[in-house]
Every structure is written in C-alpha cells, then in structure tokens.
N, C-alpha and C positions, 0 to 999 in steps of 0.2 A: 485528712484534710486537706486541712492550705495546701501540705505536700501533696496531695493528688489533683488542685486546682493546681497547685506550679510548673506540675508534668502536663496536664493538662495545656497551660498556657504555651509553654518548649516543644512541643507536639503539634499544636497550630503554628507555632511562627518557622520552623524546622519543614511544616508544607507549605508554608507557603514559603519560604527562600528557594527554595524545588520546583515549583511551581516559576520560578521569576529568572531561576538558572535553566528550566525547560525549554520556557518561552523566548528567552536571550535566547539558546543555542539553536532551536531549529522556522528561529523568526527569520523570513528574508533580509536582507539590509542589500536592500536594489537602490542605497546614494546613489555606489558609483557607475555604473549604468543614467543614474539623469545627473552626475555628475558631465560626465562624457555626450549623454548624448544634446544638455544642456552648449555645454563646446560647441556643439556642429563639428563633431569626430567621431558619425554613425558608427562607423564599420567600426572599433573599437567599441560602442555600445550595444553594441551584434555580441562582437561578442565577449565580452565581460555578462551580456544576459542572454545566454544559451548554455554559457555553463553555467549561471543559477539554473535554468530551468530544468535540465540536466539531472542534478541534484536531489531535486528540492520530492516536492510531493506534495501531501496537499497544507500546502503551506497559505499561511497567511503572507494577504499581498502577495498572490502570486496575478492574479489580474494584475494591477496596474500595473507589476514588471514584463506579462504582455505584451499589456498597452507600451508602454514605453519601446519594447520590441519592436513594436506591427513601427510603429514613427518612425523604428530609423529604416527598419528596411525601403519604407516609401520613401521616404529623403535620401533612400542610398538607390533607388533604379531601378529596386531588386520586389517592384507590386509584387511578384506570385507567391512571396515569402511575408507578404503583405500579406495579406488578401487572409492567407491559411491561416494566418494569427490573428486574423481580426473576425473567424468566424470562429473560431476556436471559441472567445473572448460571450460569440456572440449566442450561439448554443450551449458552454456549455457552463460557464459562468452567470446564471439567469437573473441573478442578481445584482450585478455587478453596476460598480456604480458611471462600469466604462462602457453603456450597449450601448449608448444611445450617442456618443463619443466613437463609437468603433466601426457603424451602419455607416456614418459619414468618414469615415477615416476608410472603408471598405466601394459610394462611389469616388471620393477621391485617385483610390489603384486604380478603376475602372477608366476615369478619366486623363492620368497620364502613359494610361496603357492605347488613348483615343477611340474606346469602346464611350462616346458618350450619352447612349443610350439606357445602357445599365446601371453608365454612371445618372442618369440624370433617375431610373426606379430605387434606389436605391434614399439619397439626395428626399424624394417625394415620400419616404419614409414616415419620417415623421411629425410632416404633414397631414398627410393619410390615416395617422390612430390619431391625433388630432390632442396629441400632445403640449404643454405646457410647453416647451424647453427654451432654455438660454440658449439653442444651436439655432432657433428656429429667426431671426435673423440673416447668423451665415448659410443656411441650409434656404435659404427667399438665392442671395448672392452664389451664389454656385449656380441652383438648378435655371438663373440669370444666363450665365453662363453659361450651359450646358444647352438651353435654347439658341442664343446662340450661334456653337459650334455644332450643330439642328440646321441653322439653316430660322430659324422661328423666330424674327428676330420682334413680330408680334408680341409671341409669347414674350420674348428676353421683357421688353418694357415692360408689363404686366406684372412680372416678380421685381421688377425695379423700380417700380412703384411703388407694389404691395410695402414693400420695405422701407420704402421715404414716408408712404403715408403710417403705416402699423407700428415700426420701429424705428423713430424718432432721435434718437436720442442711443446709439447700438457704437458701437462702436467703429465701424462705416463706415454712418453718417455721420458720429467726430469727423474724425480723421481726414475722410474727403463730400464738404458741403453739394459739391454740384460731383457726384457720384449719378453718372450713366449709365445704358445698355452697353457692355467689352462691347470692339469696334467687329465689327465681319470685317476678315480681309480672306482671302480664296488666293488656296493659290498649288500648282500642279506638279503633280509629283510626276516625277520621273524615269528613276530606279530608285531598289530601299540594295545597299550593299552593308556585307561582314565587313572586311577589308574597306579601309580609306583609299587606299589608289585608285580602285578599279570606280568612287562616288568621283575622288580627283581626275581623273583619266575624263568620266562621261563630265566632269562640269566647264572640264574649262572646253570640246569637244562641239560643248551648246554654247560654246560666251564668242566664240569663234564665228555660228555663228550667227550671229547675234540675241541669241536672250539672255536676260538674263538672270543666269541660273546660280543658285548658292547650292549649300549645305549644310543639310544638322543633323546634330548630333543626337541622339535616345537609346538610349536600356530600355530593349522591351522587353523585358522578361528574366532582368538578369542579364542579357548579352546585349553590350554595342549594338546597336545601324549606323550607316551613314547614308542619308536618304540625301538626293540629289530633289529641288525642287525652281519650281521655275515659278518668279512671279509673283508679287501682291500686291493685289486687287482689290480696287472693293467692292466690285458688284462681281454675280456671277455671270455674268453674261461677258463680259471683257474673259476671266477665266479658261469660258467656256469654246473662248475662238480662238486661245490660246491652244488650249487641250487640242481641235480638230486637228488645227495644223498639224502635230507635233506626233497627234495620228496617224493622219498621209505621210511622213518621214520614217513613220514605219517605226517610230516609242511608243512603249506602254504609257499609258500615262494612267493618273487620276484624280482626283480634285477635293480640294480639303479645305473646311471642311462639309 
C-alpha cells in the first residue's frame, strides 16, 4: 500500500513538472517587446512583436502583446496598422483587460490622422456605455481636444468643466491646475507633397509674396507627406480672409482645423 501511495505521489509530481515545463515553453515572453517600447525604440518593438505574433498560437498574453504592438505602430506613425491591431483586440479578445484602452487607441489613431469626427466617436464610447472606467478623465480631455479641432469651442469648454468638477484628483488636473480648453489655431493649407523639395519650393515662393509659409511633416498611414501651410490664426475669420486671397491667386486651399 505504501509503495502504491509513493507511486501516486511520484506520478503527481511528474505531472506538475510537465505542466510547468509546457507552460514555460508555450507562454509568450513579451518582456523584450516591453523593454524596447519603454525605451522609445518603437521600430525594434514592432520587429520583435511581429516575430512573436507570427509564431504564436492561442498563447496566454497574446492580447497584451497585440496592445503593445499597436501602441508601437501608433508611436511610429503607422496609424493604419495600429488601427487594424486595436480592432483585433476589440473583436477577437472580447474579455481582454486591454479592450477599453484599445477603443481609446483607435480614437488616437484617427485623431493623429486628422479625422477628428471619427476619433470623437471612439472617445465617446466609454461615456455612451456608462462605464465606470479609470480612463474617463483622459477620455473627457481627449474629447475637449476633438471639439476644439472641430471648431466647437463651447463643447470643448464643457468637457474641461466636466473634468474639473468630477475628476479633480486625476493626473491631468494634478499636473496642471490651470487646465483650460486647448487653444484653437487656424491655418491655411496650400499644398501637400510626397517630396520635400516640392514643398520647399512652394514655401519659398509664398514667402517671397509676403506670406508666412511653413512646412509640417506628417506620417499618413506610414507614408511621409510635406504640407505647406500659412499662418497660425486665432480666429477663423482671419484664416478665411487669407484663404480667399490665395484662392484668387490660383492656389488650392483648405483651412485647418
């Protein structure tokens, strides 16, 4: 009987060791990806993360890997790929603890692409669902930024007022006691180019004609564009006046935001 019990104990210990072995073999080690991300080396985080995704199955921690990978693409300016991965987390990992963060991440991707209306719809999701999320203070601030970009200054002020009233101890309020509505600046875009030399030539031409022209570099779905803009006006009326003058001179124009 003692020998039988001893065999049972040995068999149990072998099973435990086997389970531990296979768990260590198949569990994802995403620490290198985290290290690269925290160091700001987003390209290395993407490279390492994609390698892990390629050889992963139904591994534990896959949703966390996807989330860090999506953030890395977002930081690196590849908003299209970031959007795809955030949507994978939302649709395929329905119980993921990163689901709410991924919804906000989608909003950020569209915000950086300049689609403020789309960004706003994602930022509103936790509020519409009446979630008691730790992300709500950040969500209200992001909504104020969207409203400002869309020219809805009153709505932007309401979001900031809500933030100050309901979340006085949140990180934004603690780090900036004088938090106000994001400043709304208008500018007139005169051209968008894939080559910097073309943007430079137009900018120099506009400067010679007395315009305060400048160039901004943007990553649009992984592709770099060079946009020539004029002025940083505090009122839309000023921007419209300059835009009309440029249109008469034959330039294709667009006012931002």
